[in-house]
N, C-alpha and C positions, 0 to 999 in steps of 0.2 A: 314564400317568405314570414323566413324567423320576427319574432320577435328582438328589438335592439338586447334586452339584456342574456335571452340563451346566447345568441352572434358571442356578446362583451364574455359571456360567462365559455364560449369553446376556443377564444382566444387567450383568454386567460390561463384558462387545462392543456393548451397548448404549449402555452410558456414556460407554467413550469414541467411538462415534459423534457421541453427541450432545457431550461434552466440545470431540470434533475440528470439529463443524460450528460450533458458537459460536468460538469460537476463528479459523473462516474471517470469519461476520459480522462481528466485532472489526475483521480485518483488513482487510476489503471499506470498513468502515464508514472505518477509516481510511484508508484510502488514498483512499476518497471526496471525505472535507472536503481532506487536503493537496491533490488536486487544486482543488475549489472553492479554496483558499486560494491557491494559484497564479495563479487566473484573476480574485482581487484586488487582485494583483500589481503595481506598475507596472513599468517596463519595468528601469529601474537597481536595483529591487526582487530583480524575476526572475532577472537577470546575476547579480549579489551572490549570493541561494538557490545557483542552481548552479554557483556558483566552492564555494561555502560545502559545501556537502553532497557533490558528484559530482566536485569538482575537475574542471569540466566548463569550458569556454573560451566566453561564445555573446556576439557581437562586440559592442559598443557601436554600431554605425547596424543591427544586428537592426531591425523593425519589433516593435512589444511582441506582438502576433499570435503571432508566426513565434518568438519567445523564449519566448512560454509556450508551446506547439507544442514546441518544443525541451526544454523543462524537463519537459513530463509525459511530453516518450520519455524523460530521464533513466528517470523513477521505474520507468518499463515495461521499460526493458534492465536497471535498475539493482535493479532494488526499493527500498524504502521507505529514506527514510537515516536511522541510527540516531539 
């Protein structure tokens, strides 16, 4: 039988791990939602979004597919916008 303090520590560690996993899942869900949102934007919206959130310019003559790819790259490179 373990002393009560060791059991308490184990429960605390398990709870911290559970909380971290839940936080990671929520962050991943938010990221996938953002990527889906980018997929639904038109070219002008993607260009404006990249400028607004990352201060990155996407040229106006860039194809929609390339603009979306670049915007998703900004998410990967710089993280989720605030």
